[in-house]
C-alpha positions in Angstrom: 11.6 -26.0 -11.1 14.8 -25.0 -12.8 18.1 -24.9 -11.0 18.5 -21.2 -11.7 15.0 -20.4 -10.3 16.4 -20.1 -6.7 18.9 -17.5 -7.9 16.1 -15.6 -9.6 14.0 -15.5 -6.4 17.0 -14.1 -4.5 17.1 -11.2 -7.0 13.4 -10.6 -6.7 13.7 -10.8 -2.9 16.5 -8.4 -2.6 14.8 -6.0 -5.0 11.5 -6.2 -3.2 13.0 -4.9 0.0 15.6 -2.6 -1.5 13.1 -0.6 -3.6 11.3 0.4 -0.4 14.1 2.5 1.0 13.0 6.0 2.0 10.2 7.8 3.7 6.9 6.4 4.9 4.6 8.2 2.5 4.4 10.7 -0.4 3.7 13.5 2.0 4.8 17.1 1.9 2.7 20.3 1.9 3.6 21.4 -1.6 2.8 19.4 -4.8 5.4 21.5 -6.6 8.4 19.7 -5.0 10.8 16.9 -6.0 9.5 13.4 -6.4 9.4 11.9 -2.9 11.9 9.0 -2.5 10.4 5.5 -2.6 9.0 4.5 0.8 7.0 1.8 2.6 3.7 2.9 0.9 5.2 2.8 -2.6 4.0 0.2 -5.1 6.4 -0.7 -7.9 5.8 -2.2 -11.4 8.7 -4.0 -13.1 9.2 -5.8 -16.3 10.6 -9.2 -15.4 12.2 -11.6 -17.8 12.3 -15.1 -16.2 14.6 -17.8 -17.7 13.1 -19.1 -20.9 9.9 -17.1 -20.6 8.3 -14.0 -22.1 8.5 -10.8 -20.2 5.8 -10.2 -17.6 4.9 -7.3 -15.2 6.1 -7.8 -11.6 4.3 -5.8 -8.9 6.1 -5.3 -5.6 4.5 -3.9 -2.5 4.7 -3.9 1.3 2.0 -6.0 2.8 2.5 -5.2 6.5 4.1 -7.0 9.4 4.1 -10.8 10.1 5.9 -13.5 12.0 8.7 -15.3 10.2 11.2 -17.7 11.9 9.9 -16.6 15.3 10.5 -12.9 14.6 8.2 -10.0 13.8 9.3 -8.8 10.4 8.1 -6.6 7.5 6.4 -8.6 4.7 7.0 -7.6 1.1 5.3 -9.3 -1.9 6.1 -9.6 -5.6 3.6 -11.1 -8.0 3.6 -11.7 -11.7 1.6 -13.6 -14.3 2.8 -16.9 -15.8 1.1 -19.3 -18.2 -0.5 -21.2 -15.3 -1.6 -18.2 -13.3 0.1 -15.9 -10.8 3.5 -16.6 -9.2 4.2 -15.0 -5.8 7.5 -14.2 -4.0 7.0 -13.2 -0.4 10.1 -11.5 1.2 10.7 -11.1 5.0 13.0 -8.6 6.6 13.3 -5.0 7.8 13.6 -1.6 6.0 15.2 0.9 8.3 15.1 3.7 5.8 17.9 5.5 4.0 19.0 2.4 2.1 19.4 0.2 5.3 17.7 -3.2 4.8 17.9 -6.6 6.4 16.8 -9.9 4.8 15.6 -12.8 6.9 14.2 -15.1 4.2 11.6 -15.5 1.4 9.1 -18.0 0.0 7.9 -18.7 -3.5 4.4 -19.9 -4.3 3.5 -21.4 -7.8 0.1 -21.6 -9.4 -1.5 -24.9 -8.7 0.1 -27.8 -10.5 2.9 -25.8 -12.1 5.8 -26.1 -9.5 6.8 -26.9 -6.0 6.4 -24.1 -3.4 9.4 -23.5 -1.3 10.7 -21.3 1.6 14.2 -20.1 2.3 15.0 -19.3 5.9 18.4 -17.6 6.5 20.5 -18.7 9.4 21.7 -15.1 9.9 20.1 -12.0 8.7 21.8 -10.5 5.6 22.3 -6.7 6.1 22.9 -4.0 3.5 23.5 -0.3 4.2 23.6 1.2 0.7 24.7 4.7 1.8 27.6 3.3 3.8 29.1 1.3 0.9 32.1 3.1 -0.5 32.6 3.3 -4.2 35.3 0.9 -5.6 35.6 -1.3 -2.4 34.5 -4.9 -2.9 31.9 -6.2 -0.5 31.2 -9.8 0.4 28.1 -11.4 2.0 28.0 -15.1 3.1 24.5 -16.6 3.1 23.4 -19.9 4.6 20.1 -21.3 5.6 17.5 -23.9 5.0 15.3 -24.6 2.0 11.9 -26.3 2.4 10.4 -27.7 -0.8 6.6 -28.2 -0.4 6.0 -30.5 2.6 9.4 -32.1 2.6 11.9 -31.8 5.4 14.2 -28.7 5.1 17.6 -29.1 3.6 20.6 -26.9 4.2 22.1 -24.5 1.6 24.8 -21.9 1.4 26.2 -19.3 -1.0 28.0 -16.0 -1.2 27.8 -12.6 -2.9 30.7 -10.5 -4.0 29.9 -7.0 -5.4 31.3 -3.5 -5.8 29.6 -0.1 -6.1 31.3 1.2 -9.2 29.8 4.7 -9.1 27.2 6.9 -7.5 26.9 9.3 -10.4 26.0 7.2 -13.5 23.8 8.5 -16.2 21.8 5.6 -17.6 19.1 4.9 -20.2 16.0 3.6 -18.5 12.4 3.1 -19.3 12.0 6.7 -18.0 14.6 8.0 -20.4 18.0 9.1 -19.3 18.3 9.1 -15.4 21.3 10.7 -13.7 22.7 10.2 -10.2 22.4 6.4 -10.5 24.4 4.1 -8.2 25.7 1.0 -10.1 26.6 -2.3 -8.5 28.4 -5.1 -10.2 29.3 -8.5 -8.8 28.5 -12.2 -8.7 26.6 -14.6 -6.7 27.4 -18.3 -6.1 25.4 -21.2 -4.7 28.0 -23.2 -2.8 26.0 -26.2 -1.7 22.4 -27.5 -1.3 22.1 -30.7 0.6 19.6 -33.5 0.0 18.6 -32.5 -3.6 20.0 -32.4 -7.1 17.7 -29.6 -8.3 20.5 -27.0 -8.3 23.4 -29.2 -9.5 23.6 -27.2 -12.8 24.5 -23.9 -10.9 26.2 -25.1 -7.8 29.7 -23.6 -7.6 29.2 -21.5 -10.7 29.4 -17.7 -10.3 26.5 -15.9 -11.7 27.2 -12.3 -12.8 24.8 -9.7 -11.3 24.3 -6.0 -12.0 22.0 -3.5 -10.3 21.1 0.1 -10.8 19.8 2.1 -7.7 18.5 5.6 -7.7 17.9 7.5 -4.4 14.4 8.7 -5.5 13.2 5.8 -7.7 14.7 2.9 -5.8 15.9 -0.1 -7.8 15.9 0.7 -11.6 17.2 -2.6 -12.8 18.6 -5.9 -11.6 20.1 -8.3 -14.1 21.7 -11.7 -14.2 23.0 -11.7 -17.8 24.4 -15.2 -17.8 20.8 -16.5 -17.5 19.2 -13.7 -19.6 16.9 -12.7 -16.7 16.3 -9.5 -14.9 13.9 -6.8 -13.8 13.5 -3.2 -15.2 11.4 -0.6 -13.4 8.3 0.5 -15.4 6.7 2.8 -12.9 5.8 3.4 -9.3 3.0 5.0 -7.3 2.6 6.0 -3.7 -0.7 6.3 -2.0 0.6 8.1 1.0 -1.9 7.7 4.0 -5.5 7.4 2.7 -6.6 7.0 6.4 -5.3 10.4 7.4 -7.8 12.7 9.1 -7.6 15.8 6.9 -5.6 15.4 3.7 -3.4 13.0 1.7 -0.7 13.3 -0.9 -0.4 10.7 -3.7 2.1 10.5 -6.5 3.0 8.4 -9.5 5.6 8.1 -12.3 5.4 6.0 -15.4 5.6 6.0 -19.2 2.8 6.1 -21.7 3.4 4.4 -25.0 1.8 2.2 -27.7 2.3 -0.7 -25.3 1.0 1.1 -22.2 -1.3 3.8 -23.4 -3.0 4.9 -20.1 -1.7 6.6 -17.0 -4.0 7.6 -14.1 -3.5 8.9 -10.6 -6.7 8.8 -8.6 -7.6 9.4 -5.0 -10.2 6.6 -5.2 -7.7 4.1 -6.6 -5.6 4.8 -3.5 -8.3 4.8 -0.8 -10.9 2.5 -2.4 -13.5 5.1 -1.6 -15.1 8.3 -2.8 -13.6 10.2 0.1 -12.2 13.4 -1.3 -13.9 16.6 -0.1 -15.5 18.5 -2.9 -15.9 21.7 -0.9 -12.1 22.2 -0.5 -9.4 22.6 -3.1 -7.3 19.8 -4.4 -3.9 20.6 -5.7 -2.9 18.6 -8.8 0.5 18.8 -10.6 1.6 17.1 -13.8 5.0 16.9 -15.6 5.5 15.5 -19.1 8.8 14.7 -20.8 9.7 12.7 -23.9 11.3 9.4 -22.7 13.8 9.5 -25.5 16.6 11.8 -24.4 17.2 13.2 -27.9 13.6 14.0 -28.5 13.4 15.4 -24.9 15.9 18.1 -25.9 13.5 19.4 -28.6 10.7 21.8 -27.9 8.1 19.5 -29.5 5.1 19.2 -27.2 3.9 15.7 -26.5 0.5 15.5 -28.0 -0.9 13.2 -25.3 -4.4 13.6 -24.0 -4.5 15.1 -20.5 -7.4 15.2 -18.1 -7.7 16.8 -14.6 -11.0 15.7 -13.3 -13.4 14.4 -10.7 -15.8 11.5 -11.4 -18.3 13.8 -13.1 -16.5 16.8 -14.5 -13.1 18.1 -15.4 -11.0 21.2 -14.8 -9.4 23.6 -17.2 -5.6 23.6 -17.4 -2.7 24.9 -19.5 0.5 23.0 -20.4 3.5 25.3 -19.9 6.9 24.6 -21.3 9.9 24.7 -18.9 13.7 24.1 -19.2 13.8 22.7 -15.6 12.2 19.8 -13.8 10.7 20.3 -10.4 9.9 16.6 -9.9 13.3 15.4 -11.1 15.9 18.2 -10.4 18.8 15.8 -10.8 18.1 16.0 -14.6 18.5 19.8 -14.8 21.4 21.2 -16.7 21.0 18.4 -19.3 19.0 20.5 -21.8 15.7 18.6 -21.5 12.4 20.3 -22.1 9.5 19.7 -19.7 5.7 20.4 -19.9 3.8 21.3 -16.8 0.2 21.7 -15.8 -1.1 22.8 -12.4 -4.7 22.8 -11.1 -5.8 24.2 -7.7 -9.6 23.6 -7.7 -12.5 22.4 -5.7 -15.8 20.9 -7.1 -18.4 22.7 -5.0 -20.9 22.7 -7.8 -20.7 18.9 -8.5 -24.2 17.4 -7.9 -24.8 14.9 -5.2 -23.5 14.5 -1.7 -20.0 15.2 -0.6 -17.4 12.5 -1.1 -15.8 12.4 -4.6 -12.6 11.6 -6.3 -9.8 13.8 -7.8 -7.7 12.4 -10.7 -5.1 13.0 -13.3 -5.3 10.9 -16.5 -2.9 10.9 -19.5 -3.7 8.9 -22.6 -1.3 8.0 -25.4 -3.0 8.6 -28.8 -2.8 5.9 -31.5 -1.1 8.3 -34.0 2.0 8.8 -31.7 5.0 6.6 -31.6 7.6 8.0 -29.2 6.9 7.2 -25.5 6.3 10.0 -22.9 7.3 9.9 -19.2 4.6 11.1 -16.9 5.0 12.3 -13.3 2.0 13.4 -11.3 1.1 14.3 -7.7 -2.3 15.1 -6.1 -2.8 16.6 -2.6 -6.4 16.2 -1.9 -8.7 17.1 1.1 -10.3 14.1 2.8 -14.1 14.1 3.6 -15.1 12.4 6.8 -18.9 12.5 7.3 
């Protein structure tokens, strides 16, 4: 385990909780509404670049509640593939909504034989209220706790963070293209001491520069520690709402289709794990396309991606309509971008077989295209309960 690995896990841990600030689901009666802010039912996909390794996809989700250090806490988990298997970071704390989070500790589990598992338990909860942090005023957080490596006895450790919110209105280039209204944080973190082990000697006492981009709707867009060449960048997110609801559910997803990631799909079955959509009642499905490149997004060239509104056995007709405004992402309006919309309000009463189906939106990037396309979709579907 490299000395900088502990710092990387702190970044992953903070991101895992911070990205879940917002509402509890993707709910809302209308599918033609702004993208619902990230909430406790949101699943995030990041590109993560660990120290000295190739990029991998980090998936972050809320697992539920558990007991940690004698307290009932919320459990968030981040997983990503490494050469030996899957590495897991489990984060423990509370999300109070509206950007208010508390971190109690985290643990890291390595694939068998590839590293030593460890758990960090903080002496005092570290709190962050994003909305209450003023622009231009430096913030400090002192962190201390215990680190348990494998089955060894815990050792003490301490560190501190210094950071400043430099703006709440940045326009940045992300994997989704240009995003406005971004909150930018810059600062540094320092590991002051770790007792009983020399594993972190290379980084103890040395400030590590940190930068984070936060967006009120998307959550954390990026976290970087440039001194180590590591960081995370948001690739996409999806929200399954409440599949156990009694009558209907709203699900949503945003991502990019490209030569590297040619398929995008939002499906009621992927969210619930069952064919539980009611074919006798209408589902409302809404899709927005935009070139990810901001220069290309200002043209009227239509993205020639393949679009499908469908059930498991048939598909619905639709028409892509050009628009100068975004309904999903109104913060981008007035920037001259062109959007392409399709809306379907249909049932599948004539679909053969018993009731209990799926509704889905699928977008495929053809092999002759080169410029990535951002895709945002929402489905509000009726639930069938026999």
